[in-house]
TISE-674396 format. One record per atom (N, C-alpha, C): atom name; x, y, z; residue number from 1; residue in one letter. Coordinates in steps of 0.05 Angstrom, whole numbers, padded with zeros to 5 digits. Atoms other than C-alpha are relative to their C-alpha. Layout:
<rs>
r atomo:CA&px:X&py:Y&pz:Z&num:NUM&residuo:A
...
</rs>
This chain:
<rs>
r atomo:N&px:00009&py:-00027&pz:-00002&num:1&residuo:M
r atomo:CA&px:-00767&py:-00425&pz:-00237&num:1&residuo:M
r atomo:C&px:00004&py:00012&pz:00028&num:1&residuo:M
r atomo:N&px:-00003&py:-00010&pz:-00027&num:2&residuo:I
r atomo:CA&px:-00762&py:-00419&pz:-00162&num:2&residuo:I
r atomo:C&px:00029&py:00009&pz:00006&num:2&residuo:I
r atomo:N&px:-00028&py:-00008&pz:-00004&num:3&residuo:V
r atomo:CA&px:-00686&py:-00415&pz:-00165&num:3&residuo:V
r atomo:C&px:00005&py:00027&pz:-00012&num:3&residuo:V
r atomo:N&px:-00003&py:-00027&pz:00012&num:4&residuo:A
r atomo:CA&px:-00689&py:-00356&pz:-00212&num:4&residuo:A
r atomo:C&px:-00013&py:00021&pz:00016&num:4&residuo:A
r atomo:N&px:00014&py:-00020&pz:-00017&num:5&residuo:E
r atomo:CA&px:-00739&py:-00321&pz:-00167&num:5&residuo:E
r atomo:C&px:00017&py:00006&pz:00025&num:5&residuo:E
r atomo:N&px:-00017&py:-00004&pz:-00024&num:6&residuo:V
r atomo:CA&px:-00694&py:-00331&pz:-00106&num:6&residuo:V
r atomo:C&px:00024&py:00017&pz:-00007&num:6&residuo:V
r atomo:N&px:-00023&py:-00016&pz:00009&num:7&residuo:I
r atomo:CA&px:-00634&py:-00304&pz:-00144&num:7&residuo:I
r atomo:C&px:-00008&py:00028&pz:-00005&num:7&residuo:I
r atomo:N&px:00010&py:-00027&pz:00005&num:8&residuo:L
r atomo:CA&px:-00675&py:-00245&pz:-00167&num:8&residuo:L
r atomo:C&px:-00005&py:00016&pz:00025&num:8&residuo:L
r atomo:N&px:00006&py:-00014&pz:-00026&num:9&residuo:W
r atomo:CA&px:-00698&py:-00229&pz:-00096&num:9&residuo:W
r atomo:C&px:00026&py:00007&pz:00015&num:9&residuo:W
r atomo:N&px:-00026&py:-00005&pz:-00013&num:10&residuo:I
r atomo:CA&px:-00626&py:-00234&pz:-00070&num:10&residuo:I
r atomo:C&px:00013&py:00024&pz:-00013&num:10&residuo:I
r atomo:N&px:-00011&py:-00023&pz:00014&num:11&residuo:V
r atomo:CA&px:-00602&py:-00186&pz:-00124&num:11&residuo:V
r atomo:C&px:-00015&py:00026&pz:00006&num:11&residuo:V
r atomo:N&px:00016&py:-00023&pz:-00007&num:12&residuo:L
r atomo:CA&px:-00660&py:-00139&pz:-00110&num:12&residuo:L
r atomo:C&px:00006&py:00010&pz:00028&num:12&residuo:L
r atomo:N&px:-00006&py:-00008&pz:-00027&num:13&residuo:A
r atomo:CA&px:-00645&py:-00139&pz:-00036&num:13&residuo:A
r atomo:C&px:00028&py:00013&pz:00002&num:13&residuo:A
r atomo:N&px:-00027&py:-00011&pz:00001&num:14&residuo:Y
r atomo:CA&px:-00571&py:-00126&pz:-00049&num:14&residuo:Y
r atomo:C&px:00000&py:00028&pz:-00011&num:14&residuo:Y
r atomo:N&px:00001&py:-00026&pz:00012&num:15&residuo:L
r atomo:CA&px:-00586&py:-00068&pz:-00095&num:15&residuo:L
r atomo:C&px:-00016&py:00020&pz:00017&num:15&residuo:L
r atomo:N&px:00015&py:-00017&pz:-00018&num:16&residuo:S
r atomo:CA&px:-00638&py:-00040&pz:-00047&num:16&residuo:S
r atomo:C&px:00017&py:00011&pz:00023&num:16&residuo:S
r atomo:N&px:-00018&py:-00008&pz:-00022&num:17&residuo:M
r atomo:CA&px:-00587&py:-00039&pz:00009&num:17&residuo:M
r atomo:C&px:00021&py:00019&pz:-00012&num:17&residuo:M
r atomo:N&px:-00019&py:-00018&pz:00013&num:18&residuo:G
r atomo:CA&px:-00538&py:-00007&pz:-00040&num:18&residuo:G
r atomo:C&px:-00011&py:00028&pz:-00003&num:18&residuo:G
r atomo:N&px:00012&py:-00027&pz:00003&num:19&residuo:V
r atomo:CA&px:-00585&py:00050&pz:-00055&num:19&residuo:V
r atomo:C&px:-00005&py:00013&pz:00027&num:19&residuo:V
r atomo:N&px:00005&py:-00011&pz:-00027&num:20&residuo:A
r atomo:CA&px:-00604&py:00058&pz:00018&num:20&residuo:A
r atomo:C&px:00026&py:00010&pz:00013&num:20&residuo:A
r atomo:N&px:-00025&py:-00008&pz:-00012&num:21&residuo:I
r atomo:CA&px:-00531&py:00065&pz:00037&num:21&residuo:I
r atomo:C&px:00015&py:00020&pz:-00019&num:21&residuo:I
r atomo:N&px:-00015&py:-00016&pz:00019&num:22&residuo:G
r atomo:CA&px:-00503&py:00096&pz:-00027&num:22&residuo:G
r atomo:C&px:-00010&py:00029&pz:-00002&num:22&residuo:G
r atomo:N&px:00011&py:-00027&pz:00003&num:23&residuo:A
r atomo:CA&px:-00550&py:00156&pz:-00031&num:23&residuo:A
r atomo:C&px:00008&py:00018&pz:00023&num:23&residuo:A
r atomo:N&px:-00009&py:-00018&pz:-00021&num:24&residuo:P
r atomo:CA&px:-00536&py:00184&pz:00039&num:24&residuo:P
r atomo:C&px:00031&py:00003&pz:00000&num:24&residuo:P
r atomo:N&px:-00029&py:-00002&pz:00001&num:25&residuo:F
r atomo:CA&px:-00462&py:00168&pz:00030&num:25&residuo:F
r atomo:C&px:00008&py:00021&pz:-00021&num:25&residuo:F
r atomo:N&px:-00007&py:-00019&pz:00021&num:26&residuo:V
r atomo:CA&px:-00459&py:00207&pz:-00035&num:26&residuo:V
r atomo:C&px:-00007&py:00029&pz:00009&num:26&residuo:V
r atomo:N&px:00009&py:-00027&pz:-00009&num:27&residuo:C
r atomo:CA&px:-00497&py:00266&pz:-00003&num:27&residuo:C
r atomo:C&px:00018&py:00012&pz:00021&num:27&residuo:C
r atomo:N&px:-00015&py:-00011&pz:-00023&num:28&residuo:S
r atomo:CA&px:-00457&py:00273&pz:00061&num:28&residuo:S
r atomo:C&px:00025&py:-00016&pz:00008&num:28&residuo:S
r atomo:N&px:-00021&py:00017&pz:-00011&num:29&residuo:G
r atomo:CA&px:-00411&py:00215&pz:00076&num:29&residuo:G
r atomo:C&px:00026&py:00000&pz:-00016&num:29&residuo:G
r atomo:N&px:-00025&py:00001&pz:00016&num:30&residuo:V
r atomo:CA&px:-00361&py:00221&pz:00019&num:30&residuo:V
r atomo:C&px:00021&py:00020&pz:00010&num:30&residuo:V
r atomo:N&px:-00019&py:-00020&pz:-00010&num:31&residuo:A
r atomo:CA&px:-00330&py:00283&pz:00049&num:31&residuo:A
r atomo:C&px:00013&py:-00009&pz:00026&num:31&residuo:A
r atomo:N&px:-00012&py:00010&pz:-00025&num:32&residuo:K
r atomo:CA&px:-00318&py:00246&pz:00115&num:32&residuo:K
r atomo:C&px:00021&py:-00021&pz:-00006&num:32&residuo:K
r atomo:N&px:-00018&py:00022&pz:00007&num:33&residuo:V
r atomo:CA&px:-00284&py:00187&pz:00081&num:33&residuo:V
r atomo:C&px:00024&py:00011&pz:-00015&num:33&residuo:V
r atomo:N&px:-00021&py:-00011&pz:00017&num:34&residuo:D
r atomo:CA&px:-00244&py:00228&pz:00031&num:34&residuo:D
r atomo:C&px:-00001&py:00031&pz:00002&num:34&residuo:D
r atomo:N&px:00002&py:-00029&pz:-00003&num:35&residuo:P
r atomo:CA&px:-00229&py:00300&pz:00052&num:35&residuo:P
r atomo:C&px:00004&py:00016&pz:-00026&num:35&residuo:P
r atomo:N&px:-00003&py:-00014&pz:00025&num:36&residuo:S
r atomo:CA&px:-00209&py:00319&pz:-00019&num:36&residuo:S
r atomo:C&px:-00026&py:00002&pz:-00016&num:36&residuo:S
r atomo:N&px:00026&py:-00001&pz:00013&num:37&residuo:A
r atomo:CA&px:-00281&py:00306&pz:-00040&num:37&residuo:A
r atomo:C&px:-00019&py:00021&pz:00012&num:37&residuo:A
r atomo:N&px:00017&py:-00021&pz:-00012&num:38&residuo:K
r atomo:CA&px:-00307&py:00361&pz:00005&num:38&residuo:K
r atomo:C&px:-00004&py:00022&pz:-00020&num:38&residuo:K
r atomo:N&px:00007&py:-00021&pz:00019&num:39&residuo:G
r atomo:CA&px:-00343&py:00412&pz:-00037&num:39&residuo:G
r atomo:C&px:-00001&py:-00010&pz:-00029&num:39&residuo:G
r atomo:N&px:00002&py:00011&pz:00027&num:40&residuo:A
r atomo:CA&px:-00347&py:00365&pz:-00097&num:40&residuo:A
r atomo:C&px:-00027&py:00007&pz:-00013&num:40&residuo:A
r atomo:N&px:00025&py:-00007&pz:00014&num:41&residuo:S
r atomo:CA&px:-00399&py:00380&pz:-00150&num:41&residuo:S
r atomo:C&px:-00019&py:-00023&pz:00001&num:41&residuo:S
r atomo:N&px:00021&py:00020&pz:00001&num:42&residuo:W
r atomo:CA&px:-00464&py:00342&pz:-00157&num:42&residuo:W
r atomo:C&px:00005&py:-00019&pz:-00023&num:42&residuo:W
r atomo:N&px:-00007&py:00018&pz:00022&num:43&residuo:L
r atomo:CA&px:-00439&py:00314&pz:-00223&num:43&residuo:L
r atomo:C&px:00019&py:-00022&pz:00009&num:43&residuo:L
r atomo:N&px:-00018&py:00020&pz:-00011&num:44&residuo:F
r atomo:CA&px:-00382&py:00280&pz:-00187&num:44&residuo:F
r atomo:C&px:-00014&py:-00020&pz:00017&num:44&residuo:F
r atomo:N&px:00015&py:00017&pz:-00018&num:45&residuo:R
r atomo:CA&px:-00429&py:00253&pz:-00135&num:45&residuo:R
r atomo:C&px:-00018&py:-00019&pz:-00016&num:45&residuo:R
r atomo:N&px:00017&py:00017&pz:00017&num:46&residuo:L
r atomo:CA&px:-00476&py:00227&pz:-00189&num:46&residuo:L
r atomo:C&px:00017&py:-00021&pz:-00014&num:46&residuo:L
r atomo:N&px:-00017&py:00019&pz:00013&num:47&residuo:L
r atomo:CA&px:-00418&py:00193&pz:-00223&num:47&residuo:L
r atomo:C&px:00009&py:-00023&pz:00018&num:47&residuo:L
r atomo:N&px:-00009&py:00021&pz:-00019&num:48&residuo:I
r atomo:CA&px:-00396&py:00155&pz:-00161&num:48&residuo:I
r atomo:C&px:-00022&py:-00016&pz:00012&num:48&residuo:I
r atomo:N&px:00023&py:00015&pz:-00012&num:49&residuo:L
r atomo:CA&px:-00466&py:00133&pz:-00141&num:49&residuo:L
r atomo:C&px:-00002&py:-00029&pz:-00010&num:49&residuo:L
r atomo:N&px:00002&py:00029&pz:00008&num:50&residuo:P
r atomo:CA&px:-00468&py:00069&pz:-00184&num:50&residuo:P
r atomo:C&px:00021&py:-00017&pz:00013&num:50&residuo:P
r atomo:N&px:-00021&py:00015&pz:-00013&num:51&residuo:G
r atomo:CA&px:-00402&py:00047&pz:-00155&num:51&residuo:G
r atomo:C&px:-00005&py:-00004&pz:00029&num:51&residuo:G
r atomo:N&px:00007&py:00002&pz:-00028&num:52&residuo:C
r atomo:CA&px:-00426&py:00062&pz:-00085&num:52&residuo:C
r atomo:C&px:-00022&py:-00021&pz:00004&num:52&residuo:C
r atomo:N&px:00022&py:00019&pz:-00002&num:53&residuo:V
r atomo:CA&px:-00489&py:00021&pz:-00097&num:53&residuo:V
r atomo:C&px:00011&py:-00028&pz:-00003&num:53&residuo:V
r atomo:N&px:-00011&py:00027&pz:00005&num:54&residuo:A
r atomo:CA&px:-00449&py:-00038&pz:-00124&num:54&residuo:A
r atomo:C&px:00019&py:-00009&pz:00022&num:54&residuo:A
r atomo:N&px:-00020&py:00007&pz:-00020&num:55&residuo:L
r atomo:CA&px:-00395&py:-00036&pz:-00070&num:55&residuo:L
r atomo:C&px:-00009&py:00009&pz:00028&num:55&residuo:L
r atomo:N&px:00010&py:-00011&pz:-00025&num:56&residuo:W
r atomo:CA&px:-00439&py:-00016&pz:-00011&num:56&residuo:W
r atomo:C&px:00012&py:-00013&pz:00025&num:56&residuo:W
r atomo:N&px:-00012&py:00010&pz:-00025&num:57&residuo:P
r atomo:CA&px:-00409&py:-00065&pz:00040&num:57&residuo:P
r atomo:C&px:00027&py:00013&pz:00006&num:57&residuo:P
r atomo:N&px:-00026&py:-00014&pz:-00004&num:58&residuo:L
r atomo:CA&px:-00340&py:-00034&pz:00030&num:58&residuo:L
r atomo:C&px:-00003&py:00029&pz:00007&num:58&residuo:L
r atomo:N&px:00006&py:-00028&pz:-00006&num:59&residuo:I
r atomo:CA&px:-00368&py:00036&pz:00030&num:59&residuo:I
r atomo:C&px:-00009&py:00003&pz:00028&num:59&residuo:I
r atomo:N&px:00010&py:-00001&pz:-00028&num:60&residuo:L
r atomo:CA&px:-00405&py:00023&pz:00095&num:60&residuo:L
r atomo:C&px:00022&py:-00004&pz:00020&num:60&residuo:L
r atomo:N&px:-00022&py:00005&pz:-00018&num:61&residuo:R
r atomo:CA&px:-00343&py:-00004&pz:00127&num:61&residuo:R
r atomo:C&px:00018&py:00024&pz:00002&num:61&residuo:R
r atomo:N&px:-00016&py:-00024&pz:-00001&num:62&residuo:R
r atomo:CA&px:-00302&py:00056&pz:00107&num:62&residuo:R
r atomo:C&px:-00013&py:00024&pz:00014&num:62&residuo:R
r atomo:N&px:00015&py:-00022&pz:-00011&num:63&residuo:W
r atomo:CA&px:-00356&py:00105&pz:00127&num:63&residuo:W
r atomo:C&px:-00002&py:-00003&pz:00030&num:63&residuo:W
r atomo:N&px:00001&py:00004&pz:-00029&num:64&residuo:L
r atomo:CA&px:-00364&py:00074&pz:00196&num:64&residuo:L
r atomo:C&px:00028&py:00004&pz:00013&num:64&residuo:L
r atomo:N&px:-00028&py:-00004&pz:-00011&num:65&residuo:G
r atomo:CA&px:-00288&py:00073&pz:00205&num:65&residuo:G
r atomo:C&px:00007&py:00029&pz:00001&num:65&residuo:G
r atomo:N&px:-00006&py:-00029&pz:00000&num:66&residuo:A
r atomo:CA&px:-00284&py:00147&pz:00187&num:66&residuo:A
r atomo:C&px:-00016&py:00014&pz:00022&num:66&residuo:A
r atomo:N&px:00016&py:-00012&pz:-00021&num:67&residuo:A
r atomo:CA&px:-00340&py:00163&pz:00235&num:67&residuo:A
r atomo:C&px:00012&py:-00005&pz:00028&num:67&residuo:A
r atomo:N&px:-00013&py:00007&pz:-00025&num:68&residuo:K
r atomo:CA&px:-00301&py:00129&pz:00291&num:68&residuo:K
r atomo:C&px:00027&py:00015&pz:00003&num:68&residuo:K
r atomo:N&px:-00025&py:-00015&pz:-00002&num:69&residuo:G
r atomo:CA&px:-00240&py:00171&pz:00275&num:69&residuo:G
r atomo:C&px:00024&py:-00016&pz:-00010&num:69&residuo:G
r atomo:N&px:-00022&py:00016&pz:00010&num:70&residuo:G
r atomo:CA&px:-00197&py:00114&pz:00249&num:70&residuo:G
r atomo:C&px:-00002&py:-00004&pz:-00030&num:70&residuo:G
r atomo:N&px:00000&py:00006&pz:00029&num:71&residuo:K
r atomo:CA&px:-00179&py:00092&pz:00179&num:71&residuo:K
r atomo:C&px:-00004&py:-00030&pz:-00003&num:71&residuo:K
r atomo:N&px:00005&py:00028&pz:00007&num:72&residuo:Q
r atomo:CA&px:-00209&py:00028&pz:00154&num:72&residuo:Q
r atomo:C&px:00011&py:-00006&pz:-00027&num:72&residuo:Q
r atomo:N&px:-00011&py:00007&pz:00026&num:73&residuo:A
r atomo:CA&px:-00173&py:-00007&pz:00098&num:73&residuo:A
r atomo:C&px:-00018&py:-00019&pz:-00015&num:73&residuo:A
</rs>
C-alpha cells in the first residue's frame, strides 16, 4: 500500500507543477514562444492546456529560452 501512495504523491506533485506552469504559460507565455500564437483565442489556449500540463518540463525550458532571447530546442 505504501508504494501506491508514493506513486500517487509523485503523480500529484508532477501534475501540480504542470498546472502551476501551464496556466501562466497558456495565458501569456505561448505568444513569446510561438509568435504565430499571438492573439490566439481562448478556445485554442484551453485546448493546449492539457498538453502543457503533461509536458511542463519541456514547456518551461522553451519558455525560459524564449525569455533569454534564444531558441531552445
